[in-house]
Legacy VTK file of the C-alpha trace (Angstrom):
# vtk DataFile Version 3.0
C-alpha trace
ASCII
DATASET POLYDATA
POINTS 437 float
-26.839 201.667 -42.105
-30.205 201.168 -40.494
-29.839 199.681 -37.050
-32.978 197.677 -36.348
-31.416 195.221 -33.940
-33.706 196.499 -31.198
-36.732 195.060 -33.007
-34.892 191.747 -33.276
-33.957 191.574 -29.634
-37.202 192.575 -27.990
-39.173 189.872 -26.281
-42.550 190.947 -27.717
-44.290 188.938 -30.429
-43.578 190.460 -33.879
-46.373 192.325 -35.695
-47.637 191.068 -39.108
-45.575 193.862 -40.699
-42.484 192.667 -38.831
-43.140 189.049 -39.936
-43.309 190.234 -43.590
-40.014 192.102 -43.133
-38.350 189.028 -41.661
-39.545 186.778 -44.510
-38.322 189.306 -47.099
-34.949 189.434 -45.291
-34.659 185.613 -45.479
-35.481 185.730 -49.232
-32.984 188.547 -49.914
-30.185 186.898 -47.905
-30.754 183.443 -49.397
-31.060 184.766 -52.992
-27.509 186.060 -52.679
-26.468 182.668 -51.328
-28.011 180.963 -54.398
-26.112 183.295 -56.746
-22.825 182.767 -54.875
-23.058 178.980 -55.145
-24.302 179.082 -58.762
-21.230 181.124 -59.725
-18.911 178.848 -57.755
-20.269 175.577 -59.209
-20.651 176.821 -62.787
-16.840 176.979 -63.031
-16.600 173.247 -62.244
-19.360 172.263 -64.692
-18.115 174.393 -67.618
-14.355 173.808 -67.109
-14.436 170.941 -69.622
-15.250 173.472 -72.363
-12.832 176.276 -71.501
-9.798 174.367 -70.137
-8.091 174.204 -73.551
-8.532 177.990 -74.016
-6.442 178.712 -70.911
-4.256 175.659 -70.297
-2.662 174.304 -73.490
-1.007 170.979 -72.752
2.205 172.011 -74.526
2.920 174.666 -71.893
3.991 173.302 -68.455
3.866 176.775 -66.829
0.180 177.103 -67.725
-0.457 173.608 -66.378
1.209 174.532 -63.053
-0.892 177.681 -62.834
-3.979 175.540 -63.385
-3.003 173.230 -60.507
-2.142 176.151 -58.230
-5.438 177.863 -59.038
-7.549 174.846 -58.180
-5.635 174.304 -54.936
-5.594 177.931 -53.827
-9.220 178.646 -54.654
-10.624 175.421 -53.227
-8.617 175.086 -50.045
-6.599 178.173 -49.150
-9.142 180.914 -49.847
-12.155 179.480 -48.000
-10.681 179.704 -44.481
-9.270 183.159 -45.308
-12.733 184.193 -46.551
-14.355 182.734 -43.421
-12.006 184.773 -41.229
-12.118 188.007 -43.276
-15.888 188.217 -43.813
-16.600 186.948 -40.283
-14.509 189.841 -38.965
-16.251 192.349 -41.268
-19.712 191.033 -40.252
-18.980 191.197 -36.509
-17.276 194.606 -36.627
-19.283 196.518 -39.252
-22.522 194.499 -39.588
-23.940 191.450 -41.362
-25.483 193.480 -44.207
-22.173 195.141 -45.040
-20.371 191.784 -45.200
-23.068 190.150 -47.402
-23.049 193.089 -49.850
-19.247 192.941 -50.211
-19.181 189.145 -50.690
-21.827 189.109 -53.458
-20.107 192.092 -55.189
-16.804 190.185 -55.140
-18.475 187.084 -56.613
-20.100 189.232 -59.332
-16.724 190.766 -60.227
-15.058 187.316 -60.326
-17.733 185.942 -62.702
-17.652 189.001 -64.949
-13.868 188.764 -65.083
-13.989 185.106 -66.216
-16.720 185.909 -68.786
-14.553 188.609 -70.403
-11.082 187.018 -70.154
-8.932 186.838 -73.294
-7.632 183.313 -73.985
-4.088 181.905 -73.836
-3.823 182.319 -77.638
-4.420 186.074 -77.237
-2.314 187.000 -74.184
-0.235 183.914 -73.311
0.518 183.065 -69.664
-1.358 186.150 -68.480
-4.650 184.388 -69.363
-4.350 181.512 -66.825
-2.869 183.957 -64.274
-5.950 186.207 -64.563
-8.252 183.166 -64.411
-6.442 182.158 -61.211
-6.982 185.664 -59.789
-10.723 185.572 -60.608
-10.978 182.136 -58.988
-9.149 183.372 -55.875
-11.720 186.175 -55.569
-14.564 183.658 -55.935
-12.999 181.318 -53.352
-12.585 184.211 -50.915
-16.180 185.309 -51.491
-17.789 181.874 -51.064
-15.611 181.219 -48.007
-17.100 184.300 -46.365
-20.653 183.806 -47.615
-21.561 180.774 -45.499
-20.802 182.180 -42.037
-22.376 185.587 -42.588
-25.543 184.265 -44.271
-25.980 181.532 -41.634
-25.572 184.123 -38.888
-27.901 186.685 -40.460
-30.637 184.145 -41.223
-30.503 182.729 -37.681
-30.781 186.234 -36.187
-33.663 187.350 -38.386
-35.699 184.096 -38.234
-38.852 184.011 -36.103
-38.684 182.362 -32.698
-40.137 178.848 -32.731
-39.548 178.599 -36.509
-35.811 179.223 -36.637
-34.995 175.730 -37.915
-37.507 176.092 -40.764
-36.299 179.551 -41.839
-32.594 178.699 -41.491
-33.038 175.608 -43.691
-33.376 177.917 -46.706
-29.614 178.466 -46.613
-29.103 174.899 -47.854
-32.165 175.075 -50.132
-30.384 177.885 -52.013
-26.925 176.285 -51.730
-28.198 173.090 -53.410
-30.379 175.222 -55.721
-27.253 177.046 -56.940
-25.648 173.704 -57.807
-28.797 172.508 -59.619
-29.175 175.742 -61.607
-25.531 175.555 -62.670
-26.128 172.028 -64.050
-29.373 173.153 -65.714
-27.750 176.119 -67.505
-25.002 173.843 -68.888
-27.570 171.212 -69.989
-29.636 173.889 -71.816
-26.524 175.263 -73.564
-25.541 171.717 -74.609
-28.931 171.409 -76.326
-28.687 174.790 -78.087
-25.012 174.910 -79.107
-22.569 172.513 -80.723
-19.499 171.330 -78.799
-17.302 173.507 -81.032
-19.426 176.608 -80.254
-19.336 175.838 -76.527
-15.551 175.565 -76.622
-15.161 178.698 -78.750
-17.435 181.132 -76.883
-20.498 179.383 -75.394
-18.735 178.618 -72.083
-18.740 182.380 -71.316
-22.580 182.555 -71.171
-23.026 180.936 -67.685
-20.554 183.438 -66.203
-22.492 186.360 -67.720
-25.706 184.872 -66.246
-23.932 184.588 -62.877
-22.728 188.204 -62.959
-26.169 189.577 -63.920
-27.996 187.604 -61.210
-25.361 188.723 -58.696
-26.316 192.354 -59.445
-29.980 191.500 -58.663
-28.909 189.819 -55.393
-26.766 192.861 -54.569
-29.738 195.212 -55.003
-31.884 192.972 -52.773
-29.201 192.784 -50.095
-28.804 196.572 -50.010
-32.395 196.787 -48.689
-31.685 194.496 -45.705
-31.901 195.690 -42.111
-28.953 195.188 -39.785
-29.381 192.612 -36.995
-26.419 193.590 -34.801
-26.405 196.405 -32.256
-23.842 199.221 -32.248
-22.819 197.925 -28.811
-21.864 194.439 -30.089
-20.094 195.872 -33.168
-18.055 198.285 -31.065
-17.165 195.883 -28.251
-13.411 195.506 -27.793
-13.057 191.911 -29.032
-15.673 192.052 -31.820
-14.660 189.903 -34.783
-11.230 188.989 -33.393
-9.691 185.516 -33.286
-8.234 186.374 -29.854
-11.709 186.953 -28.362
-13.036 183.813 -30.078
-10.364 181.531 -28.599
-10.142 183.280 -25.242
-13.785 182.790 -24.299
-15.378 180.471 -26.899
-12.703 177.870 -27.683
-14.933 174.922 -26.644
-17.790 176.171 -28.875
-15.361 176.598 -31.811
-14.021 173.036 -31.538
-17.526 171.612 -31.058
-18.629 173.292 -34.311
-15.408 172.166 -36.024
-16.041 168.565 -34.856
-19.521 168.100 -36.281
-18.821 170.223 -39.387
-15.921 167.880 -40.251
-18.280 164.897 -40.375
-21.101 166.944 -41.927
-18.908 168.284 -44.758
-17.387 164.870 -45.469
-20.714 163.026 -45.788
-22.299 165.953 -47.718
-19.563 165.871 -50.388
-19.553 162.055 -50.431
-23.241 161.865 -51.382
-23.377 164.975 -53.620
-20.274 165.905 -55.661
-18.379 162.567 -55.400
-21.446 160.348 -55.925
-21.657 160.944 -59.693
-18.065 159.698 -60.157
-18.758 156.787 -57.781
-21.771 155.653 -59.838
-19.686 155.774 -63.039
-16.305 154.434 -61.813
-17.451 151.884 -59.221
-21.032 150.888 -60.147
-20.306 151.105 -63.905
-23.276 153.338 -64.696
-23.275 155.357 -67.982
-22.263 159.012 -67.419
-25.580 160.462 -68.671
-27.625 158.071 -66.504
-25.541 158.998 -63.455
-26.109 162.710 -64.233
-29.889 162.199 -64.385
-29.864 160.212 -61.126
-27.853 162.904 -59.324
-30.017 165.749 -60.683
-33.110 163.965 -59.314
-31.384 163.283 -55.987
-30.267 166.903 -55.583
-33.754 168.211 -56.361
-35.346 165.918 -53.750
-32.573 166.764 -51.282
-33.281 170.483 -51.750
-36.991 169.886 -51.046
-36.159 167.942 -47.847
-34.414 170.876 -46.126
-37.480 172.833 -44.860
-39.093 169.582 -43.619
-36.061 168.649 -41.519
-35.761 172.283 -40.385
-39.382 172.146 -39.148
-38.607 168.841 -37.418
-35.794 170.520 -35.448
-38.282 173.184 -34.269
-40.351 170.307 -32.820
-37.713 167.963 -31.382
-34.821 170.385 -30.763
-31.548 171.033 -32.570
-29.554 168.672 -30.319
-31.837 165.708 -31.135
-31.570 166.458 -34.868
-27.772 166.387 -34.594
-27.749 163.159 -32.544
-30.008 161.473 -35.136
-27.626 162.657 -37.874
-24.528 161.227 -36.156
-26.161 157.940 -35.133
-27.924 157.174 -38.438
-24.884 158.305 -40.447
-22.647 155.934 -38.455
-25.028 152.983 -38.883
-26.094 153.474 -42.524
-23.002 154.718 -44.434
-21.263 151.350 -44.979
-24.479 149.451 -46.001
-25.572 152.239 -48.412
-22.164 152.654 -50.119
-21.742 148.854 -50.321
-25.207 148.485 -51.916
-24.455 151.310 -54.394
-21.251 149.523 -55.458
-23.235 146.811 -57.249
-26.400 148.766 -58.110
-27.661 148.249 -61.670
-31.019 150.021 -61.612
-31.021 153.866 -61.754
-34.225 153.856 -59.650
-32.555 151.830 -56.896
-29.507 154.135 -57.004
-31.802 157.162 -56.645
-33.613 155.572 -53.692
-30.391 154.629 -51.856
-28.794 158.062 -52.371
-32.013 159.793 -51.245
-32.010 157.729 -48.030
-28.419 158.848 -47.408
-29.309 162.489 -48.200
-32.296 162.309 -45.825
-29.838 161.366 -43.048
-27.531 164.238 -44.101
-30.581 166.572 -43.982
-30.794 166.188 -40.200
-27.562 168.219 -40.229
-27.659 170.448 -43.348
-31.161 171.816 -42.685
-30.018 173.335 -39.382
-26.239 173.540 -39.824
-26.277 177.350 -39.895
-28.495 177.896 -36.865
-26.974 175.172 -34.703
-23.586 176.871 -35.191
-24.911 180.418 -34.709
-26.544 179.431 -31.418
-23.113 178.560 -29.996
-21.638 182.080 -30.179
-22.535 185.558 -28.846
-23.216 188.344 -31.432
-19.754 189.964 -31.241
-17.928 186.849 -32.571
-20.836 184.928 -34.105
-20.108 185.376 -37.827
-16.387 184.762 -37.246
-17.009 181.641 -35.104
-19.474 180.145 -37.593
-17.551 181.130 -40.743
-14.048 180.146 -39.658
-15.010 176.785 -38.075
-17.057 175.894 -41.186
-14.352 176.950 -43.668
-11.515 175.084 -41.910
-13.512 171.842 -41.483
-14.906 172.122 -45.010
-11.475 172.655 -46.575
-9.814 169.758 -44.713
-12.588 167.133 -44.674
-15.164 168.194 -47.287
-12.798 169.373 -49.996
-10.600 166.277 -49.700
-13.455 163.701 -49.748
-13.070 162.947 -53.464
-9.270 162.691 -53.333
-9.334 160.351 -50.320
-12.025 158.148 -51.908
-10.258 157.906 -55.297
-6.841 157.488 -53.643
-8.043 154.512 -51.560
-9.774 153.023 -54.638
-6.548 153.281 -56.670
-4.658 151.135 -54.128
-7.468 148.578 -53.899
-8.943 149.639 -50.559
-12.112 151.456 -51.601
-14.132 150.091 -48.671
-11.701 151.828 -46.258
-13.303 155.113 -47.366
-16.735 153.888 -46.175
-15.258 153.255 -42.720
-13.514 156.640 -42.719
-16.890 158.384 -43.286
-18.448 156.152 -40.592
-15.704 157.068 -38.106
-16.334 160.784 -38.735
-20.057 160.197 -38.152
-19.215 158.658 -34.767
-17.163 161.796 -34.018
-20.148 163.978 -35.065
-22.411 161.981 -32.719
-20.018 162.279 -29.767
-19.486 166.008 -30.365
-23.273 166.534 -30.629
-23.632 165.101 -27.113
-21.816 168.270 -25.980
-24.538 170.493 -27.452
-26.691 172.206 -24.810
-30.321 171.087 -24.592
-31.291 174.729 -25.001
-29.352 177.283 -27.038
-27.021 179.357 -24.878
-27.161 182.271 -27.314
-29.902 183.449 -29.716
-32.590 181.821 -27.520
-33.205 185.083 -25.630
-32.629 187.384 -28.580
-36.201 187.463 -29.925
LINES 1 438
437 0 1 2 3 4 5 6 7 8 9 10 11 12 13 14 15 16 17 18 19 20 21 22 23 24 25 26 27 28 29 30 31 32 33 34 35 36 37 38 39 40 41 42 43 44 45 46 47 48 49 50 51 52 53 54 55 56 57 58 59 60 61 62 63 64 65 66 67 68 69 70 71 72 73 74 75 76 77 78 79 80 81 82 83 84 85 86 87 88 89 90 91 92 93 94 95 96 97 98 99 100 101 102 103 104 105 106 107 108 109 110 111 112 113 114 115 116 117 118 119 120 121 122 123 124 125 126 127 128 129 130 131 132 133 134 135 136 137 138 139 140 141 142 143 144 145 146 147 148 149 150 151 152 153 154 155 156 157 158 159 160 161 162 163 164 165 166 167 168 169 170 171 172 173 174 175 176 177 178 179 180 181 182 183 184 185 186 187 188 189 190 191 192 193 194 195 196 197 198 199 200 201 202 203 204 205 206 207 208 209 210 211 212 213 214 215 216 217 218 219 220 221 222 223 224 225 226 227 228 229 230 231 232 233 234 235 236 237 238 239 240 241 242 243 244 245 246 247 248 249 250 251 252 253 254 255 256 257 258 259 260 261 262 263 264 265 266 267 268 269 270 271 272 273 274 275 276 277 278 279 280 281 282 283 284 285 286 287 288 289 290 291 292 293 294 295 296 297 298 299 300 301 302 303 304 305 306 307 308 309 310 311 312 313 314 315 316 317 318 319 320 321 322 323 324 325 326 327 328 329 330 331 332 333 334 335 336 337 338 339 340 341 342 343 344 345 346 347 348 349 350 351 352 353 354 355 356 357 358 359 360 361 362 363 364 365 366 367 368 369 370 371 372 373 374 375 376 377 378 379 380 381 382 383 384 385 386 387 388 389 390 391 392 393 394 395 396 397 398 399 400 401 402 403 404 405 406 407 408 409 410 411 412 413 414 415 416 417 418 419 420 421 422 423 424 425 426 427 428 429 430 431 432 433 434 435 436
């Protein structure tokens, strides 16, 4: 593995050649991120077509496997992935970790694309689907921390917020592309064809693009030094909690609020527009596609803003505006009748969320030294995301079912207050990373 960390840590201004290398590194790292999230989301969007092939209603064992698979992949595997790939990245290098995670995602997608159905192999079919999903959950759990860390280390000084914002550009881009592929297939194939074999196509697309991302990632330079990789506590939970416990809980605190509001205004919002506002499903889909596209475009702008006003100010704006605006926006959306008004309100909410998502990777990376950076970022993100982000939909629908939907608005608001208070703990100048360029 090429060790070019010395060029990253020198204080001299980078040459034009070095700038080109850094930009290519950002593109290569974020392309893998796009593929990872495309593969992860495509399962959710195409499940409606393949569910009956793997989980026949007549078989309770298959139904239980389905439930276990969703739970294990969505909640259990992400923190394990955050820990495992964080450890790999801190002990053997960021490049190594990113190559393994995208390979694992590729294998998971290819496995789903080729799986025989329940009719062919019985209970083994849902069991193998569960295994593929576990691999994907593990991979995506490890992807965030390592990519965030790598992109923060390779970004140019003074433009770190801008460059790091491309992590969320590609994360949202993966979600949008997954929707787009399904929409195109719905135009080209009948529902019967989609249920018979068409659902396999997105997974083949995911596996092929993962190979391209893998080839790009193999060309990356390493950003860690041999010294940091070989230090005694590198990539260990013991080292993380012995010396960086406060940083870990600070990251956990604002990621809890960040994940909750992100999922509220992205994945849950489509169901909210249909179930609560009474909007037709197709209209809600169009509104959310437009919102996600605009949200993706916002990321570099808010990243550039953080380079001007500082990461701490971005985070304080996020917490304060999120606390003030959540209840009015969700209350207004409850009775919205015009798709244009719905789009405007959701975009205002997503602009507030952008104060956080555009810099979420770098603001976390700046809290930890190189030897536990990927582990600190990845594990704190995965735990907060699994508990608060992953449960957003269930909490919202659960409160609605007992007639207390508005309690969810106040729950999100309370977590925004927590994010604001935790952001007050952020240093005015980054403790780590600041001196590394």
